[in-house]
PAZAPA-4460 file (N, C-alpha, C; in steps of 0.05 Angstrom, whole numbers, plus 32768, in hexadecimal, padded with zeros to 4 digits):
% residues 252
    n_x    n_y    n_z   ca_x   ca_y   ca_z    c_x    c_y    c_z   seq   type   mol
   8715   86D4   89D6   871B   86DB   89BE   8730   86C3   89B3     1      M     A
   8744   86B9   89C4   8751   86A6   89BD   8746   8688   89B5     2      K     A
   872B   8684   89C7   871D   866D   89C3   8710   8671   89A7     3      K     A
   8707   8688   899E   86FA   868D   8984   870E   8687   8971     4      S     A
   8729   868F   8970   873D   868B   895D   8745   866C   8959     5      I     A
   8747   8661   8971   874A   8647   8970   8734   8636   8962     6      S     A
   871B   863D   8967   8704   8630   895A   8706   8633   893A     7      N     A
   870D   864B   8935   870D   8653   891A   8723   8641   890B     8      K     A
   873B   8642   8918   874F   8631   890A   8745   8611   8906     9      I     A
   8738   8607   891D   872F   85EB   891A   871C   85E7   8904    10      I     A
   870A   85FC   8903   86F5   85F8   88EB   8704   85FA   88CD    11      Y     A
   8719   860B   88CF   8726   8612   88B7   8731   85F6   88AD    12      Y     A
   8742   85E6   88C0   874C   85CD   88BC   8739   85BB   88B5    13      F     A
   871E   85B9   88C2   870D   85A7   88BB   8701   85AB   889B    14      I     A
   8700   85C5   8894   86F9   85CC   8879   8710   85BE   8865    15      G     A
   872A   85BF   886E   873D   85B8   885B   873D   8598   885B    16      I     A
   8736   858B   886E   8733   856A   886F   871C   8563   885E    17      I     A
   8704   8573   8860   86EE   856E   884D   86F5   8570   8830    18      L     A
   8705   8587   882B   8710   858E   8810   871F   8576   8805    19      L     A
   8731   856B   8816   8743   8556   880E   8733   853D   8808    20      I     A
   871E   8536   8819   870A   8523   8814   8700   8524   87FB    21      G     A
   86F5   8539   87F1   86E7   853D   87D8   86FC   8539   87C3    22      V     A
   8717   8544   87C5   8728   853F   87B3   872F   851E   87AF    23      W     A
   8733   850F   87C3   8737   84F3   87C1   871C   84E7   87AF    24      F     A
   8706   84EE   87B7   86EE   84E5   87AA   86ED   84E7   878C    25      L     A
   86F2   8504   8782   86F5   850C   8769   870C   84FD   875A    26      L     A
   871F   84F6   8766   8736   84EB   875A   8731   84CB   8758    27      S     A
   8721   84C1   8768   8719   84A7   8766   8702   849F   8751    28      F     A
   86F0   84B5   874F   86DD   84B6   873A   86E3   84B6   8720    29      L     A
   86F7   84C9   871C   8701   84D0   86FF   8718   84B9   86F9    30      I     A
   8726   84AF   870A   8733   8496   8707   8749   8496   86F0    31      G     A
   8752   84AF   86EE   8766   84B1   86D9   8786   84B4   86E2    32      E     A
   8788   84B2   86FD   87A4   84B5   8708   87AF   84CD   86FF    33      G     A
   87C8   84CD   86F7   87D9   84E1   86F1   87D1   84F6   86DC    34      T     A
   87BF   84EA   86C8   87B9   84FB   86AF   87A4   8512   86B4    35      M     A
   8793   850C   86C7   877D   8521   86C8   8779   852C   86E5    36      I     A
   8776   851C   86F5   876D   8527   8713   8780   8514   8725    37      F     A
   8798   8515   872D   87A9   8509   8741   879F   8508   875B    38      P     A
   87A1   84F4   876C   8799   84F1   8785   87A9   8506   879C    39      N     A
   879D   8507   87B1   87AE   851A   87C6   87C8   8510   87CE    40      P     A
   87C9   84F6   87D2   87E1   84E8   87DA   87F6   84ED   87C8    41      I     A
   87F4   84E7   87AA   8809   84ED   8799   880F   8506   8794    42      D     A
   87FB   8519   879B   8802   8535   8798   8811   8540   87B0    43      T     A
   880C   8539   87CA   881B   853B   87DD   8837   8535   87DC    44      F     A
   883D   851E   87D2   8856   8515   87D1   8864   8525   87BF    45      K     A
   8859   8528   87A7   886A   853B   8791   886E   8559   879E    46      E     A
   885A   8561   87AE   885E   857C   87BA   8878   857E   87CD    47      M     A
   8879   8567   87DC   888E   8565   87EF   88AD   8562   87DF    48      V     A
   88A7   8553   87C6   88C2   8555   87B6   88C9   8571   87AC    49      N     A
   88B3   857B   87A3   88B9   859A   879A   88C3   85A9   87AC    50      I     A
   88B7   85AD   87C3   88C2   85BA   87D8   88DD   85B5   87E7    51      L     A
   88E8   85A0   87DC   8902   8597   87E6   891A   85A5   87D1    52      S     A
   890D   85B4   87BD   891F   85BC   87AB   8921   85DE   87AE    53      K     A
   8938   85EA   87AB   893A   8604   87AF   892E   8615   879A    54      K     A
   8929   8608   8783   891B   8618   876C   88FC   8620   8773    55      Y     A
   88EE   860E   8784   88D4   8619   878A   88D2   8633   879B    56      I     A
   88E5   8635   87AD   88E6   864D   87BD   88EC   8664   87AA    57      Y     A
   88FA   8662   8797   8902   8679   8786   88EC   8682   8777    58      K     A
   88DA   866C   876E   88C1   866E   8760   88AB   867E   8770    59      C     A
   88A8   8674   878B   8895   867D   879C   889D   869F   87A1    60      I     A
   88B6   86A1   87A8   88BF   86BD   87AD   88BE   86D0   8793    61      G     A
   88C1   86C4   877F   88BA   86D6   8765   88A1   86DA   8761    62      S     A
   8890   86C8   8764   8873   86D2   8760   8869   86E4   8775    63      S     A
   8870   86DE   878E   886B   86F2   87A6   8871   870C   87A1    64      I     A
   888A   8710   8794   8899   872C   8793   888B   873C   877D    65      F     A
   8884   872B   8769   8875   873B   8750   8856   8741   8759    66      R     A
   884E   872E   8768   882F   8733   8772   882F   8749   8785    67      M     A
   8841   874A   8799   8841   875F   87AC   8847   877E   87A3    68      V     A
   8855   877D   878A   885D   8797   877F   8843   87A4   8773    69      I     A
   8834   878C   8763   8817   8797   8759   8806   879B   876C    70      G     A
   8805   878E   8784   87F2   8790   8797   87F7   87AC   87A6    71      F     A
   880E   87B3   87AC   8813   87CC   87BA   880C   87E6   87A6    72      L     A
   8812   87E2   878E   880B   87F9   877A   87EE   87F9   877A    73      I     A
   87E1   87E3   877B   87C3   87E3   8779   87BA   87F0   8793    74      S     A
   87C3   87EB   87A8   87BB   87F9   87C3   87BC   8816   87BF    75      I     A
   87D5   8820   87B6   87DA   883C   87B7   87C2   884B   87A4    76      I     A
   87BC   883F   878E   87AB   884A   877C   8790   8848   8786    77      F     A
   8788   8834   8795   8770   882F   879F   8767   8843   87B5    78      A     A
   877C   8846   87C5   877C   885E   87DB   8778   887B   87D1    79      I     A
   8788   8881   87BB   8787   8898   87AF   876C   889B   87A4    80      I     A
   8762   888F   8792   8749   888F   8783   8730   8888   8798    81      F     A
   8734   8876   87AB   8721   8871   87BE   871A   888E   87D1    82      G     A
   872E   8897   87D8   872C   88AF   87E7   871D   88C6   87D7    83      L     A
   8728   88CB   87BE   8718   88DE   87AF   86F7   88DA   87A6    84      L     A
   86F6   88BE   87A4   86D8   88B7   879E   86C8   88B8   87B4    85      A     A
   86D2   88B0   87CC   86C6   88B2   87E5   86BE   88CA   87EF    86      G     A
   86CB   88DE   87E5   86C9   88FC   87EF   86B5   890B   87D6    87      N     A
   86B6   8900   87C0   86A9   890C   87A8   8696   88FB   879B    88      S     A
   8681   88FE   879B   866C   88ED   878C   8671   88F1   8770    89      E     A
   8679   8908   8765   867E   890B   8748   8695   88F8   8741    90      K     A
   86AB   88F7   8750   86C4   88E6   874B   86BA   88C8   8749    91      I     A
   86AB   88C4   875A   86A2   88A8   875E   868F   889A   8747    92      K     A
   867E   88B1   873D   866F   88AA   8724   867C   88AB   870E    93      T     A
   8692   88BA   8708   86A4   88B9   86F2   86B6   889E   86EE    94      I     A
   86BC   8891   870A   86CD   887B   8708   86BA   8862   8704    95      L     A
   86A1   8862   8707   8690   884D   8706   8697   883B   86EE    96      I     A
   8697   8849   86D1   869F   8839   86B8   86B6   882C   86B8    97      P     A
   86CC   883C   86C8   86E6   882F   86C8   86E4   8813   86DA    98      L     A
   86D8   8815   86F0   86D6   87FF   8703   86C6   87E6   86F3    99      L     A
   86B2   87EE   86E9   86A1   87DA   86DC   86B2   87CC   86C6   100      A     A
   86C1   87DC   86B6   86D1   87D0   869F   86E6   87BD   86AD   101      T     A
   86F5   87C5   86C3   870A   87B7   86CD   86FB   879D   86DA   102      L     A
   86E5   879B   86E3   86DA   8783   86EF   86CE   8772   86D8   103      K     A
   86C7   8778   86C0   86BB   876A   86AC   86CE   8761   8696   104      S     A
   86E4   876E   8692   86F8   876A   867D   8704   874D   8683   105      I     A
   8702   873B   866D   870F   8721   8670   872E   8726   867A   106      P     A
   8737   8716   868C   874F   8716   869A   8763   870F   8682   107      T     A
   8760   86FA   8672   876E   86EC   865B   8774   8706   8649   108      A     A
   8764   8717   8642   8767   872C   8631   877A   8741   8639   109      S     A
   8778   8746   8656   878E   8759   8661   87A9   874C   865F   110      L     A
   87AD   8731   8660   87C9   8726   865F   87D4   872A   8641   111      V     A
   87C4   8721   8632   87CD   8725   8617   87D6   8742   860E   112      F     A
   87C2   8757   8619   87CC   8773   8615   87E3   8778   8622   113      L     A
   87E8   8770   863A   87FF   8778   864C   8819   876F   863F   114      F     A
   8816   8755   8631   882A   8749   8629   8838   875B   8612   115      L     A
   8826   8767   8600   8830   8777   85EE   883A   8790   85F8   116      V     A
   882F   879A   8610   8833   87B6   8615   8850   87B5   8629   117      L     A
   884F   87A0   8639   886A   87A2   864D   8878   8787   864E   118      V     A
   886F   8776   8643   8880   875B   8641   8873   8745   8655   119      G     A
   887F   8731   8652   8874   871B   8664   887E   8721   8683   120      S     A
   8894   872A   8685   889F   8731   86A3   888D   8743   86B5   121      K     A
   8882   8757   86A8   8871   876A   86B7   8854   8769   86B1   122      N     A
   884B   8756   869F   8830   8755   869B   8821   874B   86B3   123      A     A
   882D   8736   86C1   881D   872E   86D9   8819   8744   86F2   124      P     A
   882B   8757   86F0   882D   876E   8705   8817   877E   86FE   125      I     A
   8810   8785   86E6   87FC   8795   86DB   87E2   878A   86DF   126      L     A
   87E1   876F   86DC   87C8   8760   86E0   87C0   8761   86FB   127      L     A
   87D1   875C   870C   87CA   875D   872C   87C0   877A   8731   128      V     A
   87CC   8790   8728   87C1   87A8   872E   87A5   87AB   8726   129      I     A
   87A3   87A4   870C   8787   87AB   8701   876F   8799   870D   130      L     A
   8777   8780   8716   8762   876D   8724   875F   8776   873C   131      I     A
   8772   877A   874B   8771   8784   876B   8765   87A1   876F   132      S     A
   8768   87B2   875D   8761   87CF   8761   8741   87D2   8767   133      F     A
   8730   87C6   8753   8713   87CA   875E   870C   87C2   8778   134      P     A
   8717   87A8   8784   8710   87A3   879D   8718   87B2   87B4   135      I     A
   8733   87BB   87AF   8741   87CF   87C3   8733   87EB   87C2   136      L     A
   872D   87F4   87AA   8720   880D   87A5   8705   880E   87B1   137      Y     A
   86F5   87F9   87AF   86DB   87F9   87BD   86D8   87F8   87DA   138      E     A
   86F0   87EA   87E6   86F4   87E9   8801   86F8   8801   880E   139      S     A
   8708   8813   8800   870F   882F   8807   86FB   8841   8808   140      V     A
   86E7   883F   87F2   86D1   8852   87F0   86BB   8848   8804   141      V     A
   86B7   882D   8807   86A7   8825   881F   86AB   882D   8836   142      G     A
   86C7   882D   883B   86D0   8835   885A   86CC   8854   885D   143      G     A
   86CE   8862   8849   86C8   8880   884A   86AF   8889   884D   144      I     A
   869D   8877   883E   867E   887D   883D   8670   8873   885A   145      E     A
   867F   8860   886A   8673   8858   8882   867F   8869   8898   146      N     A
   868C   887A   8892   8694   888E   88AA   867E   889E   88B1   147      I     A
   867C   88A4   88CC   8665   88B5   88D7   8669   88D2   88C8   148      D     A
   8650   88D8   88BE   8653   88F2   88B0   8659   890E   88C4   149      K     A
   8652   8907   88E0   8656   891C   88F5   8674   8920   88F8   150      N     A
   8680   8907   88F7   86A0   8907   88FB   86A9   891E   88E5   151      V     A
   86A3   8918   88CD   86AF   8927   88B7   86A4   8942   88B9   152      I     A
   868C   8947   88C2   8687   8963   88C3   8695   8971   88DC   153      D     A
   869E   8963   88F1   86AC   896B   8906   86C7   8979   88FD   154      A     A
   86D2   8966   88ED   86EF   896E   88E4   86EA   8987   88D3   155      T     A
   86D7   8988   88C0   86D3   899F   88AF   86D1   89BA   88C0   156      K     A
   86C3   89B6   88DB   86BB   89CE   88EA   86D8   89D6   88F9   157      V     A
   86E7   89C3   88FE   8702   89C9   890C   8714   89D2   88F9   158      D     A
   870C   89D7   88DE   8721   89E4   88CC   8735   89D0   88C0   159      G     A
   872F   89B7   88C1   8745   89A3   88B7   873F   899E   8894   160      G     A
   8756   89A4   888D   8755   89A5   886A   8751   898A   8860   161      N     A
   8751   8983   8848   874B   8967   883F   8763   8955   8844   162      F     A
   877A   895C   8843   8791   8947   8848   8790   893E   8867   163      I     A
   878C   8953   8874   878B   894D   8893   8774   893C   8898   164      R     A
   875E   8941   888F   8744   8931   8895   8748   8915   888A   165      R     A
   8758   8911   8874   8759   88F8   8868   876E   88E9   887D   166      V     A
   8785   88F4   8881   879A   88E5   888E   8792   88DF   88AE   167      L     A
   8784   88F3   88B9   877F   88F1   88D7   8761   88E7   88DC   168      A     A
   8750   88E1   88CB   8738   88DA   88CF   872E   88C6   88BA   169      V     A
   872D   88C7   88A3   8721   88B7   8891   8731   889C   888A   170      Q     A
   874B   889D   888A   8759   8885   8885   875B   8876   88A0   171      L     A
   875B   8882   88B6   875D   886F   88D1   8741   885E   88D2   172      P     A
   872B   8870   88CF   8713   8867   88D0   8707   8853   88BE   173      L     A
   8714   8854   88A3   870B   8841   8892   8721   882A   8891   174      S     A
   8734   8828   88A1   874B   8814   889F   8740   87FA   88A0   175      F     A
   8728   87F4   88B0   871E   87D8   88B1   8713   87CF   8898   176      S     A
   8706   87E3   8888   86FB   87DD   886B   8712   87D3   885A   177      Y     A
   8727   87E6   885C   873E   87E1   884A   874D   87CA   884B   178      I     A
   8749   87C0   8866   8758   87A7   886F   8746   8790   8865   179      L     A
   872F   8794   8863   871D   8780   8857   8722   877D   8838   180      V     A
   8725   8793   882D   872E   8792   8811   8745   8782   880C   181      G     A
   8759   878E   881D   8775   877D   8818   8775   8761   881C   182      I     A
   8765   8758   8831   8764   873D   883A   8754   872D   8821   183      S     A
   873F   873C   8816   872F   872D   8806   873A   872B   87E6   184      S     A
   874F   873B   87E1   875B   873B   87C7   877A   8733   87C5   185      S     A
   8783   872E   87DE   87A3   8722   87DE   87A4   870B   87D1   186      F     A
   8794   86F8   87D9   8795   86DE   87CE   878B   86DC   87B1   187      G     A
   877A   86ED   87AA   8772   86EE   878D   8789   86FA   877C   188      L     A
   8798   870C   8788   87B1   871A   8778   87C2   8701   8775   189      A     A
   87C6   86F4   878A   87DC   86DF   8786   87D4   86C9   8771   190      F     A
   87BA   86BE   876F   87AD   86AF   8758   87B4   86BA   873E   191      K     A
   87AD   86D8   873C   87B0   86E5   8721   87CB   86E4   871A   192      I     A
   87DE   86EA   872E   87F9   86EA   8726   8803   86CB   871C   193      E     A
   87FB   86B7   8724   8801   869E   871C   87F6   8694   8702   194      I     A
   87D9   86A4   86FE   87D1   869B   86E6   87DD   86AD   86CE   195      M     A
   87E4   86C5   86D3   87EF   86D4   86C0   8808   86CA   86B8   196      A     A
   8819   86BF   86C9   8835   86B3   86C7   8830   869A   86B1   197      E     A
   8817   868A   86B6   8816   8674   86A2   880D   867F   8689   198      I     A
   87FB   8691   8686   87F1   869E   866A   8806   86AD   865F   199      L     A
   8816   86B9   866B   882C   86C8   865B   8844   86B7   8651   200      T     A
   8844   869D   865B   8858   868D   8650   8872   8691   865D   201      G     A
   8877   86A2   866F   8890   86A9   867A   889C   8693   8689   202      D     A
   88B5   8689   8680   88C1   8674   8685   88D7   867A   86A1   203      T     A
   88D7   8691   86A9   88E9   8699   86C0   88DB   868E   86D8   204      R     A
   88E8   8692   86EF   88DC   8689   8708   88C1   8692   8710   205      S     A
   88B3   8685   871D   8895   868A   8725   8887   8672   8727   206      G     A
   8873   8672   8738   8865   8659   873A   8855   8651   871F   207      L     A
   884A   8669   8714   883B   8664   86FC   884C   8658   86E7   208      G     A
   8868   8665   86E5   887A   865A   86D2   8885   863E   86D6   209      S     A
   8882   8635   86EF   888B   861D   86F5   8875   8606   86EE   210      A     A
   8859   8610   86F1   8847   85FD   86E8   8846   85FC   86C9   211      I     A
   884A   8614   86C0   884D   8614   869F   8864   8602   8697   212      L     A
   887A   8602   86A3   888F   85F0   869B   888A   85D4   869E   213      A     A
   887C   85CD   86B2   8877   85B6   86BA   8867   85A5   86A8   214      T     A
   8851   85B7   869E   883D   85AE   8689   8849   85AA   866E   215      Q     A
   885D   85BA   8667   8869   85B6   864F   887A   859F   864E   216      K     A
   8888   8596   8664   889D   8583   8667   888B   8564   8666   217      N     A
   8872   8563   8673   8867   854C   8672   8849   854F   8672   218      D     A
   883B   8554   865B   8820   855D   865D   880C   8547   866A   219      P     A
   8816   852E   866B   8805   851A   8673   8805   8513   868E   220      T     A
   8818   8524   869F   881B   8520   86B8   8813   8539   86CA   221      N     A
   87FC   8536   86D8   87F0   854A   86E2   87F8   854E   8700   222      M     A
   8807   853D   870E   880E   853C   8726   881D   8554   872F   223      I     A
   8834   855B   8721   8845   8572   8729   8834   858B   8726   224      P     A
   8822   858B   8712   8812   85A7   870E   87FC   85A9   8726   225      I     A
   87F3   8593   8730   87E1   8593   8748   87F2   859B   875F   226      F     A
   880B   8594   8761   881D   8596   8779   8823   85B4   877A   227      A     A
   882F   85C0   8763   8833   85DA   8765   8818   85ED   8769   228      Y     A
   8804   85E4   875E   87EC   85F3   8766   87E3   85EF   8783   229      S     A
   87EA   85D7   878F   87E4   85D6   87A9   87F4   85E6   87BA   230      L     A
   880D   85EC   87B4   881F   85FD   87C4   8815   861A   87C1   231      I     A
   880A   8620   87A9   87FD   863A   87A6   87E3   863D   87BB   232      A     A
   87D4   8627   87BA   87BB   8629   87C9   87C3   862A   87E5   233      I     A
   87D4   861A   87ED   87DC   861C   880F   87E7   8639   8812   234      I     A
   87F7   8643   8803   87FF   865D   8804   87E8   8673   880E   235      F     A
   87D8   866E   87F8   87BE   8685   87FB   87AC   867C   8810   236      I     A
   87A8   8664   881B   879A   865D   8831   87A6   8665   884B   237      L     A
   87BF   8666   884D   87CC   8670   8860   87CB   868F   8864   238      I     A
   87CE   869E   8851   87CB   86B7   884E   87AF   86C2   8858   239      I     A
   8797   86B2   884D   877D   86B5   8850   8778   86B7   886A   240      S     A
   8782   869F   8879   877B   8697   8898   878A   86B1   88A6   241      L     A
   87A2   86B5   88A1   87B1   86CA   88B1   87A4   86E6   88AE   242      V     A
   879B   86F0   8896   8790   8709   8892   8773   8708   889E   243      S     A
   8766   86F4   889F   874B   86F5   88AE   8751   86F8   88CB   244      N     A
   8761   86EB   88D3   8767   86EC   88F1   8770   8708   88FB   245      L     A
   8782   8711   88E9   878B   872F   88EF   8776   8742   88EB   246      L     A
   8766   873F   88D9   874C   8751   88D6   873C   8750   88ED   247      R     A
   8731   8738   88F7   8722   8739   890F   872F   8743   8922   248      K     A
   8747   873D   892D   8754   8748   8941   8756   8769   8942   249      R     A
   875A   8775   8927   875B   8790   8927   8741   879C   892D   250      I     A
   8729   8791   891D   8710   8798   891F   8707   8799   8940   251      S     A
   870F   8786   894C   8709   8780   8968   8714   8795   897D   252      N     A
***
């Protein structure tokens, strides 16, 4: 098990090195320096400079805080509706149009709608909720539908009511599926949070807000924008790596 995890980490870093190599190549081919596609060296230097300032940690903390609020709310709704749909084909069918709408509606349209309804501060939270919900909902439904029917029938024979069946049987047995949904959507939720901060034009703390402020200060210099984006990417990569390792450990 330990050897498998070590190999996974090694291959993970090989992938990162290859990605940086492609980055160098694209920067060289475009050849516009700071204006379009800065090279990794200049970007890493700027990232180190940004990380030396207290402001960036306030930005990261603010983005994470709003994202986590939206993500937790999304998990709660996904579990509630996922349990109902997983136990009732009628409810599942009724929710199909809603899920299809949430998956297909343009994200930018939602941002502008939420700006009017709740303002720039809370719009990213609502966006995280609606974007994460379909993925989490489907993981809950999938987990319940993959439970052995004999197990469910046995709980009914034993006289267990719906609440007891859900808490004692369905949620524990579908936990691995729910965990997959969480690990799959957590990084997406963070990206959505940052994008929403940029689109709303909110000048308060947040990684998206920092990227927007940097672009407004000097539209011709892409290095700080790449540096802020790299910080977000590294954070998401770490989350993805840790969540995948935890998921495999739990499933084993």
